[in-house]
C-alpha positions as CSV (number, residue, x, y, z in Angstrom):
1,M,0.0,0.0,0.0
2,F,1.2,3.5,-0.6
3,R,0.5,6.7,1.4
4,L,-1.6,9.4,-0.3
5,T,-1.9,13.1,0.2
6,L,-5.5,14.4,0.7
7,D,-5.5,15.7,-2.9
8,Q,-4.4,12.3,-4.2
9,L,-7.2,10.7,-2.2
10,F,-9.7,13.0,-3.7
11,D,-8.4,12.3,-7.2
12,L,-9.4,8.7,-6.7
13,F,-13.0,9.5,-6.1
14,D,-15.8,11.4,-7.8
15,P,-16.1,15.0,-6.5
16,L,-19.7,14.2,-5.4
17,V,-18.3,12.1,-2.6
18,H,-15.5,14.4,-1.4
19,G,-17.8,15.8,1.3
20,E,-18.5,12.3,2.6
21,L,-14.7,11.6,2.7
22,E,-14.2,14.8,4.7
23,A,-17.0,13.8,7.0
24,Q,-15.5,10.4,7.7
25,L,-12.1,12.0,8.4
26,S,-13.7,14.4,10.9
27,R,-15.3,11.7,12.9
28,E,-13.9,11.3,16.4
29,G,-11.3,8.5,16.6
30,V,-10.8,8.2,12.8
31,A,-7.1,8.3,12.0
32,A,-7.0,7.3,8.3
33,L,-9.0,6.3,5.3
34,V,-7.9,3.1,3.5
35,V,-8.7,2.8,-0.2
36,F,-9.9,-0.6,-1.3
37,E,-10.2,-1.3,-5.1
38,D,-11.5,-4.1,-7.3
39,L,-8.4,-5.2,-9.2
40,N,-10.0,-8.0,-11.2
41,P,-10.0,-7.0,-14.9
42,E,-12.7,-9.6,-15.6
43,S,-15.0,-8.1,-13.0
44,L,-18.0,-6.0,-14.0
45,Y,-16.8,-3.7,-11.1
46,F,-13.2,-3.5,-12.1
47,G,-11.7,-0.3,-10.7
48,G,-14.5,0.2,-8.2
49,R,-13.3,1.8,-5.0
50,T,-14.3,2.2,-1.4
51,A,-12.8,4.3,1.3
52,V,-12.8,2.7,4.8
53,A,-12.4,4.7,8.0
54,V,-9.7,3.4,10.3
55,G,-9.2,4.2,13.9
56,A,-10.7,3.9,17.4
57,G,-14.3,2.7,17.2
58,C,-13.9,1.4,13.6
59,T,-13.7,-2.1,12.3
60,Y,-10.0,-1.6,11.6
61,I,-8.0,0.2,14.2
62,T,-4.8,0.6,12.3
63,V,-3.8,0.9,8.6
64,A,-1.4,-2.0,9.1
65,E,-4.5,-4.3,9.8
66,C,-5.7,-3.5,6.2
67,E,-2.4,-4.3,4.4
68,G,-2.8,-7.3,2.2
69,G,-6.5,-7.5,3.1
70,F,-9.7,-7.2,1.2
71,I,-13.4,-6.5,1.6
72,E,-16.4,-8.0,-0.1
73,H,-18.5,-5.1,-1.3
74,A,-21.5,-5.1,-3.7
75,M,-20.6,-8.5,-5.3
76,Q,-17.0,-7.6,-5.7
77,R,-13.7,-8.2,-3.9
78,Q,-11.8,-5.0,-3.2
79,Y,-8.1,-5.1,-2.1
80,A,-6.4,-2.5,0.1
81,I,-4.2,-0.4,-2.2
82,A,-3.5,3.0,-0.5
83,Y,-4.3,5.1,2.5
84,Y,-4.5,8.7,3.7
85,E,-3.5,9.3,7.3
86,K,-4.5,12.4,9.1
87,E,-1.8,14.5,10.6
88,G,-1.2,13.2,14.1
89,G,-3.2,10.1,13.1
């Protein structure tokens, strides 16, 4: 996984969801957002992405827990590819 700047994170998602990404980052205890992506070129959802909040009170507490992992989302398997960590996160 590679570390993203906030601008790079936003570049991976439609501008319509940038407000939701900011809202997730502003939640108490959230230290980072990890980007999961469907990497299967044969999938109908190839390239589909999800940003998952990481930190206290979240399913994943640390970015390291996501490394090498995947999530099942909307009939697709998405793998952790990158993360944005808040300053002090």
